N, C-alpha and C positions, 0 to 999 in steps of 0.2 A: 442515485447518491444514497447516500446513506454516509450516517454519523454517529462518532461516537466521544465521550468525552471521560478522562480519567485523569483527576489531580488537577483538573482545570485546564488540562490540553485537548483542544478539541479538532480530531483527524477527521474530515470530511474526503469520501473517497466518490468519483464520478469514474464511467468507464465508456470506454468506445471500440466498437469493433474496426478492423482496419480492413477493407474489402481486395485494397490494391497489394497489400503485402501478403496476403494469403491464399492457399491454395489447396481448395477442398476435393480433388480428388485426389490430391497428397496426403489430406490428412492434417491437413496444418492452416490453421486459424491462430492470428494473431490479435492481439487486444492490448491497447493503451489505456493506464490509471492516472489522472490526475488526482495528486495526492494535495490534501492543504493542510498545514498543521499550525493552528492559531494559540498563540499561550495565551491563555485566562488568567493564567497565576499569576502571583505575586513576585515569582522569581524571577531571575533571568536562567534559564535552560540553553544543553546542548545537546542533541541527539547523536548517539553514539556509533549505535547499532540497531540491524533491524533485523529482523525474524520473520519469513513466511511461510504459511503454510500455501501449498498450491494444490489441489484437488482436482480432476480432470473428469468426467464422466465415464472415461474406458476405463478407470480403476486406479487409474495409476497416482502417484501421489509423491509431490517433491520437497523437500526442505530446503528453504535458502535463505540462508545466512550471511553477513558480513557488515563490515563496518562504514557506518552512514547511510548514506542514498544518494546514487549518482554520483557517486565520487566527492561527497562532502559531508561534513560532518556538522552542521548549519549551529549556530548560537542564536537563539530568538528571545529576543526582549519583552518582558511585561506586553500586554495589546498587541504585538507583532505576531507577525504569522511569515512561514513558509509553504513554499509551493514547487513541486514535481510533478515531471512526468515520466514515466519507463511502463515497462510494457511485459506480458505474456504470450508463451505460445502454451496452444491446445493441438489436441489430437482429434478429438470428439466433437468441439465447436461449442461444445458447454462444460462449465465448471464453474469454480470459487476459490476465493484465496482470502487469506484472514490471516492476521499475525501481529507482533508486537515490535515497538522501539525503544530501545535504553535508552531511557532520559538521565542527565546528571542535572543536579541544581549548581550553578557555579558558585554560589555564595558559599556553601558549605562540601559539595562535592558529593552530596547525598544522590545515588543511584534510585532508580525506581523504572516499572514499566511503565508504558501506553502501550493501549488497545487499541490496534487497527482493525476498526468492524468487518465484517466478512461482509463480504462481495459477491453478486453473481456475476460472467463471464459468458454471455447466452448471444451465438449469430443469429441476428435479426429472424430471418427465414427462417427457423428452428421454432421459434415463437409460434410460429402458424400450425 
């Protein structure tokens, strides 16, 4: 689990390898990641966009951008949190992700970027 705080917004990431959806013989490894976004600021915020950098140990890199997260643009009040689960496929079984959320303060429309901490995606049997 990794955590990063930007302007009072705490982002925590937990990852899990999904062997039942993976097929190592076909170089297909599936991971899920659970994100918890805690609003420890004094302002109500809305998550507007996401940008992910996905790096696979086979040398490939992907940039994934879009509105919201898993079809939502959650509004998070001070002291509240939003949590969701998403996934990623890798070819090598080893990689990492990092990124940013574009947030907006509801009171004045001010936009700001929140850092998503870099986290590793590693198939457990590759650790030995």
